[in-house]
C-alpha positions in Angstrom: -33.4 -17.2 -5.0 -35.2 -13.8 -5.1 -33.2 -10.8 -4.1 -35.8 -10.0 -1.4 -34.6 -13.0 0.7 -33.4 -12.9 4.3 -29.7 -13.9 4.6 -28.3 -14.7 8.1 -24.5 -15.1 8.5 -23.0 -16.7 11.5 -19.4 -15.5 12.1 -18.1 -12.1 11.0 -14.4 -12.6 10.3 -12.9 -13.3 6.8 -15.4 -15.6 5.0 -18.5 -14.3 6.8 -17.7 -10.6 6.3 -16.8 -11.2 2.7 -20.0 -13.1 2.1 -22.1 -10.3 3.6 -20.5 -7.5 1.7 -20.7 -9.5 -1.6 -24.3 -10.3 -1.0 -25.1 -6.6 -0.7 -23.1 -5.7 -3.8 -25.3 -8.2 -5.7 -28.6 -7.2 -4.1 -29.9 -3.9 -2.7 -33.1 -5.5 -1.5 -31.9 -8.6 0.5 -32.0 -8.3 4.3 -28.6 -9.3 5.6 -27.8 -9.9 9.3 -24.4 -11.0 10.6 -24.0 -12.6 14.1 -20.7 -12.9 16.0 -20.2 -14.1 19.5 -17.1 -11.9 20.0 -16.8 -8.2 20.6 -15.4 -7.4 17.1 -16.4 -8.1 13.5 -14.1 -8.3 10.5 -10.8 -8.0 12.4 -7.3 -8.8 11.0 -6.5 -12.0 13.0 -3.4 -12.4 10.8 -2.1 -9.2 12.3 -2.4 -10.3 16.0 1.3 -11.4 16.4 2.4 -8.0 15.1 0.3 -6.2 17.6 2.0 -8.3 20.3 5.4 -7.3 18.8 4.4 -3.6 18.8 4.8 -3.4 15.0 1.1 -2.6 14.8 0.8 -0.1 17.6 -2.9 0.6 17.8 -5.4 -2.1 18.5 -8.0 -0.3 16.4 -5.8 -0.7 13.4 -6.6 -4.4 13.5 -10.3 -3.6 12.8 -10.9 -4.1 9.1 -14.5 -2.9 9.5 -16.9 -2.0 12.3 -20.6 -2.6 12.8 -21.2 1.1 12.0 -19.3 0.8 8.7 -21.3 -2.3 7.7 -24.5 -0.4 8.5 -23.6 2.9 6.8 -21.8 1.5 3.8 -23.6 -1.7 3.1 -26.9 -1.5 5.0 -25.9 -4.8 6.8 -26.9 -5.3 10.5 -24.2 -6.7 12.7 -25.0 -8.2 16.1 -22.0 -8.6 18.3 -21.8 -10.7 21.4 -24.6 -12.8 19.9 -24.1 -16.6 20.1 -26.1 -18.7 17.6 -26.8 -21.8 19.6 -29.2 -23.8 17.4 -30.6 -24.3 13.9 -34.1 -25.5 13.2 -33.5 -26.7 9.6 -37.1 -27.7 9.0 -38.5 -24.3 9.8 -35.4 -22.4 8.8 -35.0 -20.7 12.2 -31.9 -20.0 14.2 -31.8 -19.7 18.0 -29.6 -16.8 19.3 -28.4 -15.9 22.8 -27.5 -12.3 23.5 -24.4 -12.7 25.6 -24.7 -9.2 27.2 -28.3 -9.6 28.5 -28.7 -13.4 28.4 -31.9 -13.0 26.4 -32.7 -15.8 23.9 -34.6 -15.2 20.6 -35.1 -16.7 17.2 -34.6 -15.4 13.6 -35.9 -16.9 10.4 -33.8 -17.2 7.2 -34.1 -18.0 3.5 -30.3 -18.6 3.3 -28.0 -19.3 6.2 -24.2 -19.0 5.9 -22.0 -20.6 8.6 -18.5 -19.0 9.1 -17.7 -20.1 12.6 -14.0 -20.4 12.1 -11.7 -22.5 14.2 -10.5 -22.6 17.8 -7.0 -22.9 19.0 -6.0 -26.4 20.3 -5.4 -26.5 24.0 -4.2 -30.0 24.8 -5.5 -31.8 27.9 -2.3 -31.5 30.0 -1.9 -31.0 33.7 -1.8 -27.2 34.4 -3.1 -26.1 31.0 -5.4 -23.6 32.6 -2.8 -21.9 34.7 -2.5 -18.1 34.2 0.1 -17.1 31.7 -0.7 -19.7 29.1 -2.2 -18.1 26.0 -3.4 -18.8 22.5 -3.6 -16.2 19.7 -6.9 -16.2 17.9 -8.7 -12.9 18.8 -7.9 -9.3 19.7 -8.6 -10.0 23.4 -6.0 -12.8 23.2 -3.3 -10.5 21.9 -4.3 -7.7 24.4 -4.0 -10.1 27.3 -0.5 -11.2 26.1 0.7 -7.6 25.9 -0.7 -6.8 29.3 0.9 -9.8 30.8 4.3 -8.9 29.3 4.0 -5.3 30.6 2.7 -6.2 34.0 5.4 -8.7 34.8 8.2 -7.1 32.7 8.5 -10.5 31.1 12.0 -11.6 29.9 11.3 -15.2 28.7 8.6 -16.9 26.7 8.0 -20.4 25.5 6.3 -20.9 22.1 4.7 -24.4 21.8 4.5 -25.2 18.1 6.8 -24.3 15.2 4.3 -23.7 12.4 3.3 -20.3 10.9 1.8 -18.7 14.0 4.7 -20.1 16.1 7.2 -18.5 13.9 5.4 -15.2 13.8 5.0 -15.1 17.6 8.7 -16.0 18.0 9.7 -13.1 15.8 7.4 -10.6 17.6 8.3 -11.7 21.1 12.0 -11.5 20.1 11.3 -7.9 18.8 10.0 -7.1 22.3 13.3 -8.2 23.8 12.1 -11.6 25.2 14.3 -14.7 25.2 12.2 -17.3 23.3 12.2 -21.1 23.4 10.4 -23.0 20.8 9.1 -26.5 21.7 8.2 -28.5 18.6 7.2 -32.2 18.6 8.6 -32.8 15.1 12.3 -32.7 14.1 11.9 -29.4 12.3 10.0 -26.1 12.4 7.6 -25.3 9.5 6.4 -28.9 9.2 4.6 -28.2 5.9 8.0 -27.7 4.3 10.6 -30.4 3.5 13.2 -30.8 6.2 16.2 -29.5 4.2 14.3 -26.3 3.3 13.7 -25.7 7.0 17.4 -25.8 7.7 18.0 -22.1 7.0 15.2 -21.2 9.3 16.8 -23.2 12.1 20.0 -21.4 11.4 18.5 -18.0 11.7 16.6 -18.9 14.8 19.7 -20.1 16.5 21.7 -17.1 15.3 19.2 -14.8 17.0 19.4 -16.6 20.3 16.2 -18.6 20.0 16.4 -21.9 21.9 15.1 -24.7 19.7 13.7 -27.8 21.4 12.9 -30.1 18.5 11.4 -33.6 18.7 10.1 -32.5 22.1 6.7 -31.8 23.6 5.3 -30.4 26.9 3.9 -33.0 29.3 2.8 -30.7 32.1 2.7 -27.2 33.3 3.1 -26.2 37.0 3.1 -22.9 38.8 6.6 -21.6 39.2 8.0 -18.7 41.3 5.5 -15.9 41.5 3.8 -15.4 38.1 6.2 -17.7 36.4 5.4 -21.1 34.9 7.3 -24.4 35.1 7.3 -26.7 32.1 8.2 -30.4 32.0 9.1 -31.8 28.6 8.8 -35.4 27.3 12.6 -35.8 27.7 12.3 -34.9 31.4 13.9 -31.5 30.9 12.3 -28.7 33.1 12.3 -25.0 32.5 10.7 -21.9 33.9 9.3 -19.0 31.8 7.3 -15.9 32.2 4.6 -16.9 29.7 3.6 -19.7 27.2 2.1 -19.2 23.8 0.3 -22.2 22.4 0.6 -22.4 18.6 -0.1 -26.1 18.0 -2.9 -25.7 15.5 -6.6 -25.2 15.3 -9.7 -27.3 15.1 -12.8 -26.2 13.1 -15.8 -25.0 15.1 -18.4 -27.5 14.1 -20.6 -27.8 17.2 -23.5 -25.8 15.7 -23.4 -27.6 12.3 -23.1 -31.0 14.1 -26.0 -30.3 16.3 -28.1 -29.3 13.3 -27.4 -32.7 11.6 -25.3 -31.3 8.8 -22.8 -33.7 7.3 -19.3 -33.5 8.9 -16.5 -34.8 6.7 -13.8 -37.3 7.8 -11.3 -34.4 8.2 -13.4 -32.9 10.9 -14.7 -30.0 8.8 -18.2 -29.3 7.6 -18.7 -31.0 4.2 -19.6 -28.6 1.4 -19.8 -28.9 -2.4 -17.9 -26.7 -4.8 -20.6 -24.0 -4.4 -20.0 -24.0 -0.6 -23.4 -25.6 0.0 -23.7 -28.0 2.9 -25.9 -31.1 3.0 -28.8 -28.7 3.6 -29.7 -26.8 0.4 -30.5 -23.7 2.3 -27.2 -23.6 4.4 -23.8 -22.7 3.2 -20.5 -22.9 5.1 -17.2 -21.1 4.5 -13.7 -20.6 6.0 -11.7 -22.5 8.5 -14.6 -24.8 9.5 -15.1 -26.4 6.1 -13.4 -29.3 4.4 -11.6 -28.4 1.1 -9.9 -30.3 -1.7 -6.2 -29.9 -2.4 -6.1 -29.2 -6.2 -2.6 -30.7 -6.5 -3.0 -34.0 -4.6 -6.8 -34.3 -4.6 -6.6 -34.9 -0.8 -9.4 -33.6 1.4 -8.7 -31.6 4.5 -9.1 -28.4 6.6 -6.9 -25.5 5.5 -7.2 -22.5 7.8 -6.0 -19.7 5.5 -7.5 -16.2 5.1 -7.3 -16.1 1.3 -9.4 -19.2 0.6 -11.9 -18.1 3.3 -12.5 -14.8 1.6 -12.9 -16.4 -1.8 -15.3 -19.0 -0.3 -17.4 -16.2 1.2 -17.7 -14.5 -2.2 -18.6 -17.8 -3.9 -21.3 -18.5 -1.3 -22.8 -15.0 -1.9 -22.8 -15.5 -5.7 -24.6 -18.8 -5.4 -27.2 -17.4 -2.9 -27.8 -14.7 -5.5 -28.3 -17.1 -8.3 -24.9 -17.1 -9.9 -23.1 -20.4 -10.7 -19.7 -19.8 -9.0 -17.5 -22.7 -7.8 -14.5 -22.9 -5.5 -11.6 -24.5 -7.2 -9.9 -25.8 -4.0 -6.6 -24.9 -2.3 -3.0 -25.4 -2.9 -1.7 -24.1 0.4 0.2 -21.0 -0.9 1.6 -19.3 2.1 4.4 -17.1 3.4 5.9 -16.3 6.8 8.6 -13.9 8.0 11.0 -15.3 10.5 13.4 -12.7 11.9 15.8 -12.0 8.9 14.4 -14.8 6.7 11.3 -15.3 4.6 9.9 -18.8 3.9 7.2 -19.4 1.3 5.4 -22.5 0.0 2.9 -23.6 -2.7 1.6 -27.0 -3.8 2.8 -30.3 -2.5 5.9 -31.1 -0.6 8.2 -34.1 -1.3 7.2 -35.8 2.0 3.5 -35.4 1.1 4.0 -36.9 -2.3 6.0 -39.8 -0.8 3.3 -40.4 1.7 0.7 -40.5 -1.1 2.9 -42.9 -3.2 3.3 -40.4 -6.0 7.0 -39.6 -5.6 8.2 -42.1 -8.2 6.5 -39.9 -10.9 8.4 -36.8 -9.7 11.7 -35.1 -10.0 13.1 -32.1 -8.1 15.8 -29.5 -8.5 17.4 -27.0 -6.2 18.9 -23.6 -7.0 20.3 -20.7 -5.0 20.1 -17.5 -7.2 20.4 -13.9 -6.1 17.1 -12.1 -5.6 18.2 -9.5 -8.0 21.0 -8.9 -10.4 24.4 -9.7 -8.8 26.1 -6.6 -10.1 23.5 -4.4 -8.4 24.4 -3.8 -4.7 22.6 -5.9 -2.0 21.8 -9.1 -3.9 21.0 -11.9 -1.4 20.4 -15.6 -2.3 17.1 -17.4 -2.4 17.1 -21.2 -1.9 14.4 -22.7 -4.1 13.1 -26.2 -4.4 10.9 -27.1 -7.4 9.0 -30.3 -7.7 7.7 -31.5 -11.1 6.4 -34.6 -12.9 8.9 -36.5 -15.0 6.5 -37.4 -17.8 5.4 -33.9 -18.8 7.1 -31.3 -16.5 3.9 -30.3 -14.8 4.7 -28.4 -11.6 3.5 -30.0 -8.3 5.1 -27.8 -5.7 7.7 -25.2 -4.8 9.4 -24.0 -1.6 11.7 -21.0 -1.1 13.7 -19.5 1.7 15.7 -16.2 1.7 15.9 -12.7 2.9 14.2 -10.9 0.0 12.2 -11.6 -3.1 11.0 -15.0 -1.9 7.2 -14.5 -2.0 7.4 -12.9 -5.4 8.8 -16.1 -6.9 6.5 -18.4 -5.1 3.5 -16.3 -6.2 4.5 -16.7 -9.8 4.9 -20.5 -9.5 1.6 -20.7 -7.6 -0.2 -19.2 -10.5 1.6 -21.6 -12.8 0.4 -24.5 -10.7 -3.2 -23.1 -10.7 -3.1 -23.1 -14.6 -1.6 -26.6 -14.6 1.6 -25.1 -15.9 4.9 -26.9 -16.6 8.6 -26.2 -16.1 8.6 -25.1 -19.7 6.2 -22.4 -18.9 8.5 -21.1 -16.2 11.4 -21.3 -18.7 9.4 -19.0 -21.0 7.8 -16.7 -18.4 8.2 -13.0 -19.2 8.7 -11.2 -15.9 9.6 -7.7 -14.8 13.2 -6.9 -14.9 15.4 -4.1 -13.6 18.6 -4.8 -11.8 17.3 -3.7 -8.4 14.3 -6.0 -8.7 15.5 -9.1 -10.5 17.6 -10.5 -13.3 17.2 -10.9 -17.0 17.0 -14.6 -16.2 14.8 -14.4 -13.1 15.1 -17.1 -10.5 11.7 -18.4 -11.7 13.1 -18.6 -15.3 16.2 -20.3 -13.9 14.2 -22.9 -12.1 12.3 -23.6 -15.3 15.5 -23.8 -17.4 17.2 -26.2 -15.0 14.2 -28.4 -14.7 13.6 -28.4 -18.5 17.3 -29.3 -19.0 16.7 -32.3 -16.8 13.7 -33.4 -18.7 15.3 -32.9 -22.1 18.3 -35.1 -21.0 20.7 -32.2 -21.3 21.5 -32.1 -17.6 20.7 -35.3 -15.7 20.7 -34.7 -11.9 21.3 -36.6 -8.7 20.7 -35.7 -5.1 22.7 -35.6 -2.0 20.5 -38.2 -0.2 21.4 -40.7 -2.9 25.1 -40.4 -2.4 25.3 -43.3 0.0 23.9 -45.7 -2.6 26.2 -44.9 -5.5 29.7 -45.9 -6.5 29.9 -42.8 -8.8 33.0 -40.6 -8.7 32.1 -37.5 -6.8 33.8 -34.6 -8.6 34.3 -31.3 -6.8 34.8 -28.7 -9.6 35.3 -25.7 -7.3 38.5 -23.8 -6.8 41.2 -25.4 -4.5 40.7 -22.8 -1.8 37.0 -23.7 -1.7 37.7 -27.4 -1.5 40.3 -26.9 1.2 37.8 -24.9 3.3 35.2 -27.7 3.2 34.2 -30.5 0.9 32.2 -33.7 0.7 34.1 -36.6 2.2 35.7 -38.8 -0.6 35.2 -36.1 -3.3 37.9 -35.7 -6.0 38.9 -32.1 -6.6 39.2 -31.0 -10.2 38.5 -27.3 -10.8 36.2 -26.5 -13.8 38.9 -24.6 -15.6 41.3 -27.5 -15.5 38.9 -30.2 -16.7 39.7 -30.0 -20.4 43.5 -30.2 -19.8 43.1 -33.1 -17.4 40.2 -35.0 -18.9 42.3 -38.1 -19.4 42.5 -38.5 -15.6 38.8 -39.2 -15.4 37.4 -42.8 -15.8 34.9 -43.3 -18.7 33.7 -46.6 -17.4 32.5 -45.0 -14.1 29.6 -42.6 -13.6 30.6 -39.1 -12.5 28.6 -36.9 -10.2 29.7 -33.2 -10.3 29.1 -30.5 -7.7 30.2 -26.9 -7.1 28.8 -24.4 -4.5 25.3 -23.8 -6.0 25.3 -26.0 -9.1 26.2 -23.6 -12.0 29.8 -24.5 -12.5 29.1 -28.2 -12.0 26.4 -27.9 -14.7 29.0 -26.5 -17.1 31.3 -29.4 -16.1 28.6 -31.9 -16.7 27.8 -30.6 -20.2 31.5 -30.6 -21.1 32.0 -34.2 -19.9 28.8 -35.5 -21.5 30.0 -34.2 -24.9 33.2 -36.1 -24.4 31.4 -39.3 -23.9 31.2 -39.5 -20.1 28.2 -40.5 -18.1 27.6 -37.6 -15.8 25.0 -36.3 -13.3 25.0 -32.9 -11.7 24.2 -32.9 -8.0 21.3 -30.5 -7.8 21.9 -27.3 -5.7 25.6 -28.0 -5.2 27.4 -27.8 -1.9 25.0 -25.3 -0.4 22.2 -27.9 -0.8 24.5 -30.5 0.7 24.9 -28.3 3.8 21.1 -28.0 4.1 20.7 -31.8 3.9 23.5 -32.4 6.4 21.9 -29.9 8.8 18.8 -32.1 8.9 20.8 -35.1 10.2 21.8 -33.2 13.3 18.4 -31.8 14.3 
């Protein structure tokens, strides 16, 4: 397309704003106009929970850019409170309503970019529109929550939904001194993670006084005493609270695209190709409203993440300006802080791979290394789960939970997945090292080494969920004081340092499964016994992983 074209962009957050700025960087002559129905453009919606928590103290700090900045720096016109209500594709015209004056007008385009985002799901429940029930999608949303808390000196809050936004809102309401209850319809929070990896998150929530109502859902809201709300749960339990935050997900804004006859995908998002072009060659779509492809599983879906939205905006701009850019897809890399824990994720989970019928091709390992060198003060453990293909070691997913250094490790593994990397690549990865930042064998290296040992046959592994289906001898190689404190029922105690002297006590005709606390000593034991002719598997992740798996049973 010529650089004198007229580019109209509907939606000014993340993908839309990125697209507008990129278009200008590629062309000084294009006319660029951005429309947004809200009062702000290019604001940091990921920062909204932290404004509620008074971590971000000034509302204006949430504004990434203003209409004035777009005009002065980029020569881009921004029209706020402007609702695009229709698209005439044949004549390349949009219909706009000025929400301040009510006036309607039209604008022509050479290229149209849709970045309408998504809207928070508000289930059709009795009482859903009562005052005090909020969602968190815009700056006015967060402002209203803060004003409500201050006005009524709120002491209690219910967060409905235990995903990313639910966790962030829980943390920030807790910081404001509110007693928080989480209502989650599934048996765990952070449903994108595997259940055992969510166990430490449950622990920290309970430790900080958060009331967890798992496998529960709200069936109705009623007015309570004064400003308060009364909630009825599926179990019949009733509770009162000062406010409710709905964090049960989002749905793509597709009304405009649907009315224009653009193809809507089965996932509910606008269908686009790799160049972010819709079924109309003059219309592109980006961000939370579009269907994307998971690069690990090849599944289609809607993934509302800021990083992919920004990249899509850039790609749409490139293509509009004649460059052949393509969006590679998503792998769901994400991180969330939850009180004193951090949880991060990339790629596919075990439950997703099982649902897709791919798990038989996979193996997994658990490890619990310190986030930096153990001899340097302050090391804290990270629990890591790595999923890889048995045939070639290709990495399919990773999850991690801990207090520090979590996102750093998942970021490295995310890049390995992006490059179709294997566990052998992790084994050989050269990473920064100083004792206050990591270890000479970084947790990423350790994950690769453990997984590579499995694939080479040097360290066969088993898993705690398999223990009920085996007649193997379960060997606890920890110290007696550790065994006495707690152990797996039926396990035989034999400390690592005594194995050589007492090796005759072990049956060669029976498989042996070894465990210690995190898996290192039991790995040493398994190597020793294998070389003496025993058939041995090391239970991955040791007793610490056992406790995580056991916690799942009691949710």
